[in-house]
DRENPADREN-849574 format. One line per 3 residues: number of its first residue (from 1); their letters; for each residue x, z, y of N, C-alpha, C. Coordinates in nm, 3 decimals. Layout:
residues N
NUM) A) X/Z/Y/X/Z/Y/X/Z/Y; ... .
END
This chain:
residues 87
1) XXX) 8.804/8.622/6.749/8.797/8.599/6.892/8.911/8.506/6.932; 8.882/8.402/7.006/8.979/8.305/7.055/9.048/8.231/6.940; 8.992/8.233/6.821/9.050/8.166/6.704/9.191/8.215/6.674 .
4) XXX) 9.224/8.338/6.708/9.357/8.391/6.681/9.352/8.511/6.588; 9.234/8.544/6.541/9.220/8.660/6.455/9.198/8.789/6.532; 9.194/8.782/6.663/9.171/8.902/6.743/9.022/8.934/6.742 .
7) XXX) 8.993/9.058/6.714/8.854/9.101/6.712/8.821/9.171/6.844; 8.693/9.194/6.865/8.650/9.266/6.985/8.708/9.406/6.986; 8.714/9.470/6.871/8.773/9.604/6.863/8.920/9.602/6.899 .
10) XXX) 8.993/9.502/6.852/9.136/9.491/6.886/9.154/9.474/7.036; 9.069/9.393/7.098/9.077/9.371/7.242/9.047/9.501/7.317; 8.944/9.573/7.275/8.910/9.700/7.340/9.023/9.801/7.325 .
13) XXX) 9.083/9.807/7.207/9.195/9.899/7.185/9.313/9.863/7.274; 9.340/9.735/7.285/9.451/9.687/7.368/9.427/9.725/7.515; 9.308/9.700/7.564/9.277/9.731/7.704/9.276/9.881/7.731 .
16) XXX) 9.235/9.960/7.633/9.229/10.105/7.651/9.368/10.168/7.659; 9.469/10.101/7.604/9.604/10.156/7.604/9.691/10.105/7.718; 9.631/10.030/7.810/9.708/9.984/7.926/9.738/10.100/8.019 .
19) XXX) 9.859/10.101/8.071/9.897/10.204/8.168/9.835/10.171/8.303; 9.799/10.272/8.380/9.748/10.246/8.514/9.855/10.179/8.601; 9.812/10.092/8.689/9.904/10.022/8.777/9.951/10.118/8.886 .
22) XXX) 10.081/10.120/8.909/10.139/10.208/9.010/10.161/10.127/9.137; 10.070/10.144/9.234/10.079/10.072/9.360/10.131/10.165/9.469; 10.223/10.114/9.548/10.281/10.193/9.657/10.175/10.241/9.754 .
25) XXX) 10.081/10.156/9.789/9.975/10.193/9.882/9.892/10.310/9.831; 9.864/10.312/9.703/9.785/10.422/9.647/9.867/10.551/9.647; 9.997/10.541/9.620/10.082/10.660/9.627/10.087/10.715/9.769 .
28) XXX) 10.096/10.626/9.867/10.101/10.670/10.007/9.971/10.739/10.048; 9.857/10.686/10.003/9.729/10.749/10.034/9.716/10.887/9.970; 9.769/10.902/9.848/9.763/11.032/9.781/9.850/11.134/9.853 .
31) XXX) 9.957/11.087/9.916/10.046/11.178/9.988/9.991/11.220/10.123; 9.892/11.147/10.174/9.838/11.177/10.307/9.772/11.315/10.306; 9.801/11.392/10.405/9.743/11.525/10.417/9.603/11.512/10.477 .
34) XXX) 9.501/11.573/10.416/9.364/11.560/10.469/9.349/11.610/10.612; 9.431/11.707/10.652/9.417/11.760/10.788/9.476/11.666/10.893; 9.567/11.575/10.851/9.629/11.485/10.948/9.552/11.354/10.963 .
37) XXX) 9.444/11.339/10.895/9.365/11.217/10.903/9.361/11.145/10.771; 9.289/11.035/10.768/9.272/10.962/10.643/9.398/10.888/10.601; 9.470/10.832/10.696/9.587/10.752/10.664/9.714/10.820/10.711 .
40) XXX) 9.821/10.809/10.634/9.947/10.867/10.679/10.001/10.789/10.799; 10.054/10.860/10.897/10.100/10.793/11.019/10.252/10.790/11.032; 10.323/10.857/10.944/10.468/10.863/10.954/10.538/10.767/10.857 .
43) XXX) 10.480/10.649/10.838/10.534/10.550/10.746/10.595/10.436/10.826; 10.710/10.388/10.778/10.775/10.278/10.849/10.692/10.149/10.834; 10.712/10.060/10.929/10.638/9.933/10.929/10.669/9.853/10.803 .
46) XXX) 10.794/9.854/10.759/10.833/9.778/10.639/10.764/9.833/10.514; 10.757/9.966/10.504/10.692/10.027/10.388/10.543/9.997/10.388; 10.481/10.005/10.504/10.339/9.975/10.514/10.311/9.829/10.480 .
49) XXX) 10.397/9.739/10.529/10.381/9.597/10.498/10.393/9.572/10.349; 10.491/9.636/10.287/10.510/9.621/10.143/10.388/9.673/10.066; 10.336/9.788/10.107/10.222/9.848/10.038/10.098/9.760/10.050 .
52) XXX) 10.072/9.709/10.169/9.954/9.623/10.189/9.969/9.492/10.113; 10.087/9.433/10.117/10.112/9.308/10.043/10.091/9.329/9.894; 10.137/9.442/9.844/10.122/9.473/9.702/9.975/9.488/9.663 .
55) XXX) 9.898/9.557/9.746/9.755/9.575/9.717/9.679/9.442/9.725; 9.712/9.358/9.823/9.647/9.227/9.834/9.678/9.142/9.712; 9.804/9.141/9.669/9.842/9.062/9.551/9.771/9.114/9.426 .
58) XXX) 9.762/9.246/9.412/9.694/9.304/9.297/9.546/9.267/9.298; 9.484/9.270/9.416/9.344/9.233/9.428/9.322/9.087/9.388; 9.410/8.999/9.432/9.398/8.858/9.396/9.413/8.838/9.246 .
61) XXX) 9.509/8.908/9.183/9.525/8.897/9.038/9.402/8.950/8.965; 9.342/9.056/9.017/9.222/9.112/8.956/9.105/9.015/8.964; 9.091/8.948/9.077/8.984/8.849/9.094/9.005/8.733/8.998 .
64) XXX) 9.128/8.686/8.985/9.157/8.577/8.891/9.127/8.619/8.748; 9.163/8.741/8.712/9.136/8.789/8.577/8.985/8.799/8.552; 8.912/8.846/8.651/8.765/8.855/8.637/8.705/8.716/8.619 .
67) XXX) 8.757/8.618/8.690/8.707/8.480/8.674/8.735/8.428/8.534; 8.855/8.455/8.481/8.888/8.412/8.345/8.797/8.479/8.243; 8.771/8.608/8.262/8.682/8.678/8.169/8.539/8.627/8.179 .
70) XXX) 8.497/8.592/8.301/8.362/8.540/8.320/8.344/8.407/8.246; 8.450/8.328/8.238/8.440/8.195/8.179/8.467/8.193/8.029; 8.490/8.307/7.968/8.510/8.311/7.824/8.380/8.275/7.751 .
73) XXX) 8.396/8.214/7.636/8.279/8.180/7.554/8.218/8.308/7.498; 8.086/8.312/7.483/8.022/8.432/7.427/8.067/8.456/7.284; 8.065/8.583/7.245/8.105/8.622/7.110/7.978/8.662/7.035 .
76) XXX) 7.949/8.593/6.925/7.827/8.631/6.850/7.845/8.768/6.786; 7.746/8.852/6.805/7.747/8.986/6.745/7.658/8.984/6.621; 7.718/8.951/6.509/7.640/8.937/6.386/7.633/9.067/6.306 .
79) XXX) 7.714/9.166/6.344/7.715/9.290/6.266/7.632/9.400/6.330; 7.573/9.374/6.446/7.494/9.475/6.515/7.346/9.440/6.504; 7.266/9.538/6.462/7.122/9.517/6.454/7.056/9.571/6.579 .
82) XXX) 6.985/9.485/6.648/6.912/9.525/6.768/6.763/9.518/6.731; 6.705/9.633/6.707/6.569/9.637/6.657/6.467/9.584/6.758; 6.497/9.595/6.886/6.405/9.549/6.989/6.383/9.397/6.983 .
85) XXX) 6.480/9.323/6.928/6.469/9.178/6.923/6.436/9.130/6.781; 6.370/9.210/6.706/6.336/9.175/6.570/6.206/9.098/6.556; 6.153/9.048/6.662/6.024/8.977/6.657/6.036/8.842/6.596 .
END
């Protein structure tokens, strides 16, 4: 894969071992009490701004990564037998 010796299995193993991203906005939402409403209301403006900025930046990076993955060349699967296409 990518002419570097990386196989599909190596890529899957690498992606499976990634740590979850720790976003401030997600931590704030988890701390919100269900009885007080959906969003926490006792957060400072600076903290809220930081959390939203962080989530927007993460979303943009995710979109860019998805575009890069979409544009990758297909990988021939020569070791898998698909009986449905044996015609």
